[in-house]
HTML snippet that shows the backbone in 3Dmol.js (N, CA, C, O; Angstrom):
<script src="https://3Dmol.org/build/3Dmol-min.js"></script>
<div id="view" style="width:600px;height:400px;position:relative"></div>
<script>
const pdb = `
ATOM      1  N   MET A   1     -48.204 -35.639 -46.421  1.00  0.00           N
ATOM      2  CA  MET A   1     -46.935 -36.217 -46.666  1.00  0.00           C
ATOM      3  C   MET A   1     -47.007 -37.780 -46.394  1.00  0.00           C
ATOM      4  O   MET A   1     -47.731 -38.299 -45.544  1.00  0.00           O
ATOM      5  N   LYS A   2     -46.140 -38.448 -47.252  1.00  0.00           N
ATOM      6  CA  LYS A   2     -46.202 -39.859 -47.161  1.00  0.00           C
ATOM      7  C   LYS A   2     -45.253 -40.294 -46.021  1.00  0.00           C
ATOM      8  O   LYS A   2     -44.366 -39.569 -45.572  1.00  0.00           O
ATOM      9  N   LYS A   3     -45.512 -41.498 -45.613  1.00  0.00           N
ATOM     10  CA  LYS A   3     -44.652 -42.051 -44.532  1.00  0.00           C
ATOM     11  C   LYS A   3     -43.255 -42.026 -44.758  1.00  0.00           C
ATOM     12  O   LYS A   3     -42.512 -41.744 -43.818  1.00  0.00           O
ATOM     13  N   LYS A   4     -42.747 -42.311 -46.002  1.00  0.00           N
ATOM     14  CA  LYS A   4     -41.392 -42.365 -46.512  1.00  0.00           C
ATOM     15  C   LYS A   4     -40.768 -40.943 -46.380  1.00  0.00           C
ATOM     16  O   LYS A   4     -39.645 -40.749 -45.912  1.00  0.00           O
ATOM     17  N   GLU A   5     -41.594 -39.975 -46.833  1.00  0.00           N
ATOM     18  CA  GLU A   5     -41.127 -38.615 -46.821  1.00  0.00           C
ATOM     19  C   GLU A   5     -40.857 -38.103 -45.343  1.00  0.00           C
ATOM     20  O   GLU A   5     -39.880 -37.416 -45.043  1.00  0.00           O
ATOM     21  N   LEU A   6     -41.781 -38.495 -44.508  1.00  0.00           N
ATOM     22  CA  LEU A   6     -41.612 -38.154 -43.044  1.00  0.00           C
ATOM     23  C   LEU A   6     -40.419 -38.818 -42.506  1.00  0.00           C
ATOM     24  O   LEU A   6     -39.686 -38.215 -41.722  1.00  0.00           O
ATOM     25  N   GLN A   7     -40.186 -39.974 -42.861  1.00  0.00           N
ATOM     26  CA  GLN A   7     -39.038 -40.717 -42.381  1.00  0.00           C
ATOM     27  C   GLN A   7     -37.732 -40.116 -42.752  1.00  0.00           C
ATOM     28  O   GLN A   7     -36.812 -40.024 -41.939  1.00  0.00           O
ATOM     29  N   ASN A   8     -37.642 -39.661 -44.117  1.00  0.00           N
ATOM     30  CA  ASN A   8     -36.560 -38.991 -44.599  1.00  0.00           C
ATOM     31  C   ASN A   8     -36.303 -37.670 -43.865  1.00  0.00           C
ATOM     32  O   ASN A   8     -35.184 -37.342 -43.468  1.00  0.00           O
ATOM     33  N   LEU A   9     -37.338 -36.980 -43.719  1.00  0.00           N
ATOM     34  CA  LEU A   9     -37.309 -35.675 -42.965  1.00  0.00           C
ATOM     35  C   LEU A   9     -36.790 -35.892 -41.593  1.00  0.00           C
ATOM     36  O   LEU A   9     -35.909 -35.143 -41.171  1.00  0.00           O
ATOM     37  N   LEU A  10     -37.258 -36.849 -40.866  1.00  0.00           N
ATOM     38  CA  LEU A  10     -36.903 -37.250 -39.528  1.00  0.00           C
ATOM     39  C   LEU A  10     -35.400 -37.502 -39.507  1.00  0.00           C
ATOM     40  O   LEU A  10     -34.674 -36.911 -38.707  1.00  0.00           O
ATOM     41  N   GLU A  11     -34.935 -38.390 -40.399  1.00  0.00           N
ATOM     42  CA  GLU A  11     -33.491 -38.660 -40.503  1.00  0.00           C
ATOM     43  C   GLU A  11     -32.647 -37.515 -40.704  1.00  0.00           C
ATOM     44  O   GLU A  11     -31.581 -37.401 -40.098  1.00  0.00           O
ATOM     45  N   GLU A  12     -33.105 -36.588 -41.593  1.00  0.00           N
ATOM     46  CA  GLU A  12     -32.351 -35.400 -41.847  1.00  0.00           C
ATOM     47  C   GLU A  12     -32.204 -34.423 -40.593  1.00  0.00           C
ATOM     48  O   GLU A  12     -31.159 -33.858 -40.273  1.00  0.00           O
ATOM     49  N   LEU A  13     -33.348 -34.330 -39.985  1.00  0.00           N
ATOM     50  CA  LEU A  13     -33.251 -33.562 -38.727  1.00  0.00           C
ATOM     51  C   LEU A  13     -32.404 -34.204 -37.678  1.00  0.00           C
ATOM     52  O   LEU A  13     -31.669 -33.472 -37.015  1.00  0.00           O
ATOM     53  N   GLN A  14     -32.424 -35.433 -37.463  1.00  0.00           N
ATOM     54  CA  GLN A  14     -31.598 -36.161 -36.545  1.00  0.00           C
ATOM     55  C   GLN A  14     -30.131 -35.944 -36.927  1.00  0.00           C
ATOM     56  O   GLN A  14     -29.307 -35.749 -36.034  1.00  0.00           O
ATOM     57  N   SER A  15     -29.770 -35.969 -38.212  1.00  0.00           N
ATOM     58  CA  SER A  15     -28.421 -35.833 -38.570  1.00  0.00           C
ATOM     59  C   SER A  15     -27.999 -34.358 -38.372  1.00  0.00           C
ATOM     60  O   SER A  15     -26.842 -34.130 -38.017  1.00  0.00           O
ATOM     61  N   GLN A  16     -28.815 -33.405 -38.567  1.00  0.00           N
ATOM     62  CA  GLN A  16     -28.509 -32.032 -38.308  1.00  0.00           C
ATOM     63  C   GLN A  16     -28.276 -31.781 -36.841  1.00  0.00           C
ATOM     64  O   GLN A  16     -27.353 -31.053 -36.474  1.00  0.00           O
ATOM     65  N   VAL A  17     -29.153 -32.411 -35.938  1.00  0.00           N
ATOM     66  CA  VAL A  17     -28.972 -32.330 -34.503  1.00  0.00           C
ATOM     67  C   VAL A  17     -27.654 -32.899 -34.043  1.00  0.00           C
ATOM     68  O   VAL A  17     -26.988 -32.298 -33.199  1.00  0.00           O
ATOM     69  N   ALA A  18     -27.249 -34.064 -34.583  1.00  0.00           N
ATOM     70  CA  ALA A  18     -26.072 -34.775 -34.273  1.00  0.00           C
ATOM     71  C   ALA A  18     -24.875 -33.877 -34.693  1.00  0.00           C
ATOM     72  O   ALA A  18     -23.912 -33.801 -33.930  1.00  0.00           O
ATOM     73  N   PHE A  19     -24.884 -33.209 -35.837  1.00  0.00           N
ATOM     74  CA  PHE A  19     -23.827 -32.323 -36.276  1.00  0.00           C
ATOM     75  C   PHE A  19     -23.716 -31.136 -35.360  1.00  0.00           C
ATOM     76  O   PHE A  19     -22.613 -30.779 -34.948  1.00  0.00           O
ATOM     77  N   GLN A  20     -24.863 -30.494 -35.017  1.00  0.00           N
ATOM     78  CA  GLN A  20     -24.844 -29.367 -34.046  1.00  0.00           C
ATOM     79  C   GLN A  20     -24.377 -29.763 -32.699  1.00  0.00           C
ATOM     80  O   GLN A  20     -23.767 -28.945 -32.010  1.00  0.00           O
ATOM     81  N   ASP A  21     -24.625 -30.991 -32.266  1.00  0.00           N
ATOM     82  CA  ASP A  21     -24.144 -31.411 -30.926  1.00  0.00           C
ATOM     83  C   ASP A  21     -22.656 -31.534 -30.965  1.00  0.00           C
ATOM     84  O   ASP A  21     -21.994 -31.118 -30.014  1.00  0.00           O
ATOM     85  N   ASP A  22     -22.089 -32.083 -32.012  1.00  0.00           N
ATOM     86  CA  ASP A  22     -20.615 -32.217 -32.205  1.00  0.00           C
ATOM     87  C   ASP A  22     -20.008 -30.859 -32.234  1.00  0.00           C
ATOM     88  O   ASP A  22     -19.025 -30.604 -31.538  1.00  0.00           O
ATOM     89  N   ALA A  23     -20.572 -29.962 -33.031  1.00  0.00           N
ATOM     90  CA  ALA A  23     -19.992 -28.644 -33.112  1.00  0.00           C
ATOM     91  C   ALA A  23     -20.001 -27.972 -31.733  1.00  0.00           C
ATOM     92  O   ALA A  23     -19.014 -27.366 -31.315  1.00  0.00           O
ATOM     93  N   LEU A  24     -21.154 -28.095 -31.030  1.00  0.00           N
ATOM     94  CA  LEU A  24     -21.216 -27.509 -29.666  1.00  0.00           C
ATOM     95  C   LEU A  24     -20.130 -28.006 -28.730  1.00  0.00           C
ATOM     96  O   LEU A  24     -19.503 -27.214 -28.027  1.00  0.00           O
ATOM     97  N   HIS A  25     -19.903 -29.319 -28.714  1.00  0.00           N
ATOM     98  CA  HIS A  25     -18.858 -29.918 -27.937  1.00  0.00           C
ATOM     99  C   HIS A  25     -17.470 -29.369 -28.295  1.00  0.00           C
ATOM    100  O   HIS A  25     -16.631 -29.097 -27.436  1.00  0.00           O
ATOM    101  N   ALA A  26     -17.282 -29.226 -29.596  1.00  0.00           N
ATOM    102  CA  ALA A  26     -15.911 -28.739 -30.119  1.00  0.00           C
ATOM    103  C   ALA A  26     -15.785 -27.310 -29.564  1.00  0.00           C
ATOM    104  O   ALA A  26     -14.731 -26.994 -29.012  1.00  0.00           O
ATOM    105  N   LEU A  27     -16.775 -26.441 -29.672  1.00  0.00           N
ATOM    106  CA  LEU A  27     -16.754 -25.068 -29.249  1.00  0.00           C
ATOM    107  C   LEU A  27     -16.541 -25.016 -27.759  1.00  0.00           C
ATOM    108  O   LEU A  27     -15.723 -24.216 -27.304  1.00  0.00           O
ATOM    109  N   GLN A  28     -17.222 -25.813 -26.974  1.00  0.00           N
ATOM    110  CA  GLN A  28     -16.944 -25.830 -25.483  1.00  0.00           C
ATOM    111  C   GLN A  28     -15.579 -26.130 -25.203  1.00  0.00           C
ATOM    112  O   GLN A  28     -14.985 -25.500 -24.328  1.00  0.00           O
ATOM    113  N   SER A  29     -14.975 -27.114 -25.921  1.00  0.00           N
ATOM    114  CA  SER A  29     -13.576 -27.512 -25.629  1.00  0.00           C
ATOM    115  C   SER A  29     -12.661 -26.406 -25.982  1.00  0.00           C
ATOM    116  O   SER A  29     -11.727 -26.130 -25.229  1.00  0.00           O
ATOM    117  N   ALA A  30     -12.871 -25.738 -27.106  1.00  0.00           N
ATOM    118  CA  ALA A  30     -12.085 -24.612 -27.466  1.00  0.00           C
ATOM    119  C   ALA A  30     -12.121 -23.438 -26.460  1.00  0.00           C
ATOM    120  O   ALA A  30     -11.130 -22.764 -26.178  1.00  0.00           O
ATOM    121  N   LEU A  31     -13.358 -23.258 -25.948  1.00  0.00           N
ATOM    122  CA  LEU A  31     -13.534 -22.173 -25.031  1.00  0.00           C
ATOM    123  C   LEU A  31     -12.851 -22.491 -23.729  1.00  0.00           C
ATOM    124  O   LEU A  31     -12.276 -21.592 -23.116  1.00  0.00           O
ATOM    125  N   ALA A  32     -12.884 -23.712 -23.282  1.00  0.00           N
ATOM    126  CA  ALA A  32     -12.211 -24.123 -22.035  1.00  0.00           C
ATOM    127  C   ALA A  32     -10.722 -23.915 -22.196  1.00  0.00           C
ATOM    128  O   ALA A  32     -10.071 -23.417 -21.277  1.00  0.00           O
ATOM    129  N   ASN A  33     -10.159 -24.283 -23.343  1.00  0.00           N
ATOM    130  CA  ASN A  33      -8.770 -24.098 -23.595  1.00  0.00           C
ATOM    131  C   ASN A  33      -8.325 -22.607 -23.558  1.00  0.00           C
ATOM    132  O   ASN A  33      -7.332 -22.205 -22.952  1.00  0.00           O
ATOM    133  N   GLN A  34      -9.140 -21.875 -24.245  1.00  0.00           N
ATOM    134  CA  GLN A  34      -8.848 -20.396 -24.217  1.00  0.00           C
ATOM    135  C   GLN A  34      -8.948 -19.791 -22.790  1.00  0.00           C
ATOM    136  O   GLN A  34      -8.190 -18.887 -22.441  1.00  0.00           O
ATOM    137  N   GLN A  35      -9.887 -20.302 -21.986  1.00  0.00           N
ATOM    138  CA  GLN A  35      -9.992 -19.799 -20.609  1.00  0.00           C
ATOM    139  C   GLN A  35      -8.698 -20.209 -19.873  1.00  0.00           C
ATOM    140  O   GLN A  35      -8.190 -19.376 -19.122  1.00  0.00           O
ATOM    141  N   GLN A  36      -8.146 -21.365 -20.016  1.00  0.00           N
ATOM    142  CA  GLN A  36      -6.917 -21.736 -19.406  1.00  0.00           C
ATOM    143  C   GLN A  36      -5.774 -20.892 -19.793  1.00  0.00           C
ATOM    144  O   GLN A  36      -4.986 -20.450 -18.957  1.00  0.00           O
ATOM    145  N   ASP A  37      -5.671 -20.644 -21.178  1.00  0.00           N
ATOM    146  CA  ASP A  37      -4.650 -19.766 -21.713  1.00  0.00           C
ATOM    147  C   ASP A  37      -4.720 -18.406 -21.096  1.00  0.00           C
ATOM    148  O   ASP A  37      -3.688 -17.828 -20.755  1.00  0.00           O
ATOM    149  N   LEU A  38      -5.997 -17.835 -20.930  1.00  0.00           N
ATOM    150  CA  LEU A  38      -6.211 -16.503 -20.356  1.00  0.00           C
ATOM    151  C   LEU A  38      -5.738 -16.428 -18.999  1.00  0.00           C
ATOM    152  O   LEU A  38      -5.077 -15.468 -18.606  1.00  0.00           O
ATOM    153  N   LEU A  39      -6.074 -17.477 -18.213  1.00  0.00           N
ATOM    154  CA  LEU A  39      -5.612 -17.450 -16.756  1.00  0.00           C
ATOM    155  C   LEU A  39      -4.138 -17.546 -16.673  1.00  0.00           C
ATOM    156  O   LEU A  39      -3.547 -16.921 -15.793  1.00  0.00           O
ATOM    157  N   THR A  40      -3.489 -18.299 -17.540  1.00  0.00           N
ATOM    158  CA  THR A  40      -2.053 -18.344 -17.583  1.00  0.00           C
ATOM    159  C   THR A  40      -1.400 -17.041 -17.861  1.00  0.00           C
ATOM    160  O   THR A  40      -0.429 -16.660 -17.208  1.00  0.00           O
ATOM    161  N   LEU A  41      -1.960 -16.317 -18.883  1.00  0.00           N
ATOM    162  CA  LEU A  41      -1.486 -15.028 -19.242  1.00  0.00           C
ATOM    163  C   LEU A  41      -1.766 -14.068 -18.126  1.00  0.00           C
ATOM    164  O   LEU A  41      -0.895 -13.243 -17.849  1.00  0.00           O
ATOM    165  N   GLN A  42      -2.850 -14.090 -17.485  1.00  0.00           N
ATOM    166  CA  GLN A  42      -3.109 -13.150 -16.395  1.00  0.00           C
ATOM    167  C   GLN A  42      -2.109 -13.312 -15.225  1.00  0.00           C
ATOM    168  O   GLN A  42      -1.638 -12.340 -14.634  1.00  0.00           O
ATOM    169  N   ARG A  43      -1.823 -14.558 -14.935  1.00  0.00           N
ATOM    170  CA  ARG A  43      -0.827 -14.846 -13.865  1.00  0.00           C
ATOM    171  C   ARG A  43       0.586 -14.336 -14.293  1.00  0.00           C
ATOM    172  O   ARG A  43       1.274 -13.733 -13.470  1.00  0.00           O
ATOM    173  N   GLN A  44       1.017 -14.556 -15.513  1.00  0.00           N
ATOM    174  CA  GLN A  44       2.234 -14.017 -16.036  1.00  0.00           C
ATOM    175  C   GLN A  44       2.305 -12.477 -16.037  1.00  0.00           C
ATOM    176  O   GLN A  44       3.350 -11.900 -15.735  1.00  0.00           O
ATOM    177  N   LEU A  45       1.228 -11.847 -16.364  1.00  0.00           N
ATOM    178  CA  LEU A  45       1.143 -10.375 -16.379  1.00  0.00           C
ATOM    179  C   LEU A  45       1.246  -9.941 -14.963  1.00  0.00           C
ATOM    180  O   LEU A  45       1.977  -8.974 -14.745  1.00  0.00           O
ATOM    181  N   THR A  46       0.611 -10.520 -13.931  1.00  0.00           N
ATOM    182  CA  THR A  46       0.773 -10.185 -12.567  1.00  0.00           C
ATOM    183  C   THR A  46       2.213 -10.280 -12.092  1.00  0.00           C
ATOM    184  O   THR A  46       2.712  -9.391 -11.402  1.00  0.00           O
ATOM    185  N   LEU A  47       2.866 -11.354 -12.462  1.00  0.00           N
ATOM    186  CA  LEU A  47       4.260 -11.532 -12.006  1.00  0.00           C
ATOM    187  C   LEU A  47       5.126 -10.464 -12.688  1.00  0.00           C
ATOM    188  O   LEU A  47       6.029  -9.916 -12.056  1.00  0.00           O
ATOM    189  N   LEU A  48       4.859 -10.154 -13.992  1.00  0.00           N
ATOM    190  CA  LEU A  48       5.679  -9.128 -14.657  1.00  0.00           C
ATOM    191  C   LEU A  48       5.400  -7.788 -13.961  1.00  0.00           C
ATOM    192  O   LEU A  48       6.357  -7.052 -13.724  1.00  0.00           O
ATOM    193  N   LYS A  49       4.232  -7.442 -13.637  1.00  0.00           N
ATOM    194  CA  LYS A  49       3.860  -6.238 -12.941  1.00  0.00           C
ATOM    195  C   LYS A  49       4.572  -6.111 -11.604  1.00  0.00           C
ATOM    196  O   LYS A  49       5.084  -5.041 -11.273  1.00  0.00           O
ATOM    197  N   GLN A  50       4.611  -7.204 -10.825  1.00  0.00           N
ATOM    198  CA  GLN A  50       5.297  -7.260  -9.578  1.00  0.00           C
ATOM    199  C   GLN A  50       6.822  -6.942  -9.761  1.00  0.00           C
ATOM    200  O   GLN A  50       7.395  -6.133  -9.032  1.00  0.00           O
ATOM    201  N   ARG A  51       7.429  -7.600 -10.744  1.00  0.00           N
ATOM    202  CA  ARG A  51       8.902  -7.431 -11.086  1.00  0.00           C
ATOM    203  C   ARG A  51       9.060  -5.892 -11.388  1.00  0.00           C
ATOM    204  O   ARG A  51       9.966  -5.251 -10.856  1.00  0.00           O
ATOM    205  N   GLN A  52       8.231  -5.360 -12.185  1.00  0.00           N
ATOM    206  CA  GLN A  52       8.439  -3.996 -12.582  1.00  0.00           C
ATOM    207  C   GLN A  52       8.336  -3.094 -11.416  1.00  0.00           C
ATOM    208  O   GLN A  52       9.129  -2.157 -11.318  1.00  0.00           O
ATOM    209  N   ASP A  53       7.407  -3.303 -10.509  1.00  0.00           N
ATOM    210  CA  ASP A  53       7.218  -2.493  -9.373  1.00  0.00           C
ATOM    211  C   ASP A  53       8.381  -2.578  -8.451  1.00  0.00           C
ATOM    212  O   ASP A  53       8.808  -1.591  -7.850  1.00  0.00           O
ATOM    213  N   GLU A  54       8.902  -3.803  -8.343  1.00  0.00           N
ATOM    214  CA  GLU A  54      10.089  -4.025  -7.508  1.00  0.00           C
ATOM    215  C   GLU A  54      11.296  -3.280  -8.066  1.00  0.00           C
ATOM    216  O   GLU A  54      12.042  -2.679  -7.293  1.00  0.00           O
ATOM    217  N   GLN A  55      11.508  -3.296  -9.323  1.00  0.00           N
ATOM    218  CA  GLN A  55      12.711  -2.687 -10.056  1.00  0.00           C
ATOM    219  C   GLN A  55      12.455  -1.155  -9.857  1.00  0.00           C
ATOM    220  O   GLN A  55      13.395  -0.428  -9.538  1.00  0.00           O
ATOM    221  N   ALA A  56      11.201  -0.656 -10.040  1.00  0.00           N
ATOM    222  CA  ALA A  56      11.038   0.763  -9.911  1.00  0.00           C
ATOM    223  C   ALA A  56      11.316   1.293  -8.449  1.00  0.00           C
ATOM    224  O   ALA A  56      11.819   2.390  -8.206  1.00  0.00           O
ATOM    225  N   GLN A  57      10.927   0.379  -7.526  1.00  0.00           N
ATOM    226  CA  GLN A  57      11.184   0.778  -6.104  1.00  0.00           C
ATOM    227  C   GLN A  57      12.659   0.819  -5.874  1.00  0.00           C
ATOM    228  O   GLN A  57      13.177   1.728  -5.225  1.00  0.00           O
ATOM    229  N   GLN A  58      13.393  -0.245  -6.450  1.00  0.00           N
ATOM    230  CA  GLN A  58      14.809  -0.227  -6.134  1.00  0.00           C
ATOM    231  C   GLN A  58      15.580   0.932  -6.781  1.00  0.00           C
ATOM    232  O   GLN A  58      16.559   1.450  -6.243  1.00  0.00           O
ATOM    233  N   ALA A  59      15.060   1.322  -8.016  1.00  0.00           N
ATOM    234  CA  ALA A  59      15.652   2.482  -8.594  1.00  0.00           C
ATOM    235  C   ALA A  59      15.437   3.700  -7.884  1.00  0.00           C
ATOM    236  O   ALA A  59      16.322   4.555  -7.833  1.00  0.00           O
ATOM    237  N   GLU A  60      14.202   3.860  -7.271  1.00  0.00           N
ATOM    238  CA  GLU A  60      13.957   5.055  -6.445  1.00  0.00           C
ATOM    239  C   GLU A  60      14.842   5.074  -5.163  1.00  0.00           C
ATOM    240  O   GLU A  60      15.204   6.142  -4.669  1.00  0.00           O
ATOM    241  N   GLU A  61      15.181   3.864  -4.637  1.00  0.00           N
ATOM    242  CA  GLU A  61      16.007   3.816  -3.486  1.00  0.00           C
ATOM    243  C   GLU A  61      17.443   3.841  -3.728  1.00  0.00           C
ATOM    244  O   GLU A  61      18.248   3.813  -2.798  1.00  0.00           O
ATOM    245  N   GLY A  62      17.803   3.894  -5.021  1.00  0.00           N
ATOM    246  CA  GLY A  62      19.190   4.019  -5.468  1.00  0.00           C
ATOM    247  C   GLY A  62      19.902   2.659  -5.578  1.00  0.00           C
ATOM    248  O   GLY A  62      21.092   2.605  -5.889  1.00  0.00           O
ATOM    249  N   ALA A  63      19.209   1.622  -5.335  1.00  0.00           N
ATOM    250  CA  ALA A  63      19.832   0.305  -5.474  1.00  0.00           C
ATOM    251  C   ALA A  63      20.179  -0.036  -6.875  1.00  0.00           C
ATOM    252  O   ALA A  63      19.407   0.344  -7.755  1.00  0.00           O
ATOM    253  N   THR A  64      21.214  -0.686  -7.184  1.00  0.00           N
ATOM    254  CA  THR A  64      21.539  -1.107  -8.503  1.00  0.00           C
ATOM    255  C   THR A  64      21.132  -2.515  -8.707  1.00  0.00           C
ATOM    256  O   THR A  64      21.113  -3.345  -7.798  1.00  0.00           O
ATOM    257  N   THR A  65      20.812  -2.747  -9.925  1.00  0.00           N
ATOM    258  CA  THR A  65      20.544  -4.161 -10.339  1.00  0.00           C
ATOM    259  C   THR A  65      21.745  -4.652 -11.101  1.00  0.00           C
ATOM    260  O   THR A  65      22.548  -3.878 -11.622  1.00  0.00           O
ATOM    261  N   PRO A  66      21.846  -6.020 -11.151  1.00  0.00           N
ATOM    262  CA  PRO A  66      23.069  -6.549 -11.907  1.00  0.00           C
ATOM    263  C   PRO A  66      23.324  -6.031 -13.345  1.00  0.00           C
ATOM    264  O   PRO A  66      24.428  -6.000 -13.888  1.00  0.00           O
ATOM    265  N   SER A  67      22.101  -5.614 -13.908  1.00  0.00           N
ATOM    266  CA  SER A  67      22.291  -5.101 -15.364  1.00  0.00           C
ATOM    267  C   SER A  67      22.785  -3.579 -15.293  1.00  0.00           C
ATOM    268  O   SER A  67      23.214  -3.049 -16.318  1.00  0.00           O
ATOM    269  N   GLN A  68      22.730  -2.931 -14.178  1.00  0.00           N
ATOM    270  CA  GLN A  68      23.077  -1.567 -14.046  1.00  0.00           C
ATOM    271  C   GLN A  68      24.561  -1.448 -13.478  1.00  0.00           C
ATOM    272  O   GLN A  68      25.169  -0.380 -13.546  1.00  0.00           O
ATOM    273  N   GLU A  69      25.078  -2.522 -12.949  1.00  0.00           N
ATOM    274  CA  GLU A  69      26.371  -2.508 -12.403  1.00  0.00           C
ATOM    275  C   GLU A  69      27.339  -2.490 -13.530  1.00  0.00           C
ATOM    276  O   GLU A  69      27.048  -2.981 -14.620  1.00  0.00           O
ATOM    277  N   ALA A  70      28.554  -1.900 -13.271  1.00  0.00           N
ATOM    278  CA  ALA A  70      29.662  -1.764 -14.231  1.00  0.00           C
ATOM    279  C   ALA A  70      30.263  -3.158 -14.315  1.00  0.00           C
ATOM    280  O   ALA A  70      30.375  -3.845 -13.300  1.00  0.00           O
ATOM    281  N   PRO A  71      30.647  -3.580 -15.503  1.00  0.00           N
ATOM    282  CA  PRO A  71      31.233  -4.911 -15.656  1.00  0.00           C
ATOM    283  C   PRO A  71      32.685  -4.825 -14.982  1.00  0.00           C
ATOM    284  O   PRO A  71      33.333  -3.780 -14.933  1.00  0.00           O
ATOM    285  N   PRO A  72      33.123  -6.086 -14.457  1.00  0.00           N
ATOM    286  CA  PRO A  72      34.450  -6.104 -13.856  1.00  0.00           C
ATOM    287  C   PRO A  72      35.595  -5.905 -14.814  1.00  0.00           C
ATOM    288  O   PRO A  72      35.588  -6.469 -15.909  1.00  0.00           O
ATOM    289  N   HIS A  73      36.614  -5.088 -14.417  1.00  0.00           N
ATOM    290  CA  HIS A  73      37.711  -4.884 -15.337  1.00  0.00           C
ATOM    291  C   HIS A  73      38.844  -5.763 -14.997  1.00  0.00           C
ATOM    292  O   HIS A  73      39.110  -5.984 -13.816  1.00  0.00           O
ATOM    293  N   TYR A  74      39.531  -6.281 -15.968  1.00  0.00           N
ATOM    294  CA  TYR A  74      40.595  -7.270 -15.706  1.00  0.00           C
ATOM    295  C   TYR A  74      41.909  -6.460 -15.539  1.00  0.00           C
ATOM    296  O   TYR A  74      42.968  -7.043 -15.309  1.00  0.00           O
TER     297      TYR A  74
END
`;
const viewer = $3Dmol.createViewer("view");
viewer.addModel(pdb, "pdb");
viewer.setStyle({}, {cartoon: {color: "spectrum"}});
viewer.zoomTo();
viewer.render();
</script>
């Protein structure tokens, strides 16, 4: 191979590495964002489960919730 061909090949490889590096950073950023979203959803799910458990316990004890109470009559 001639020196010019090797130079072109080297430049092409460097370009590919730079592109892959950028793609890797973009994927890492997307993964970090998804992880944060997942943690938020898990916390929300935990809170909803706690509320459901509390409401189920109140229903077993015969307690009424505001949605179960009869509306006031005028």
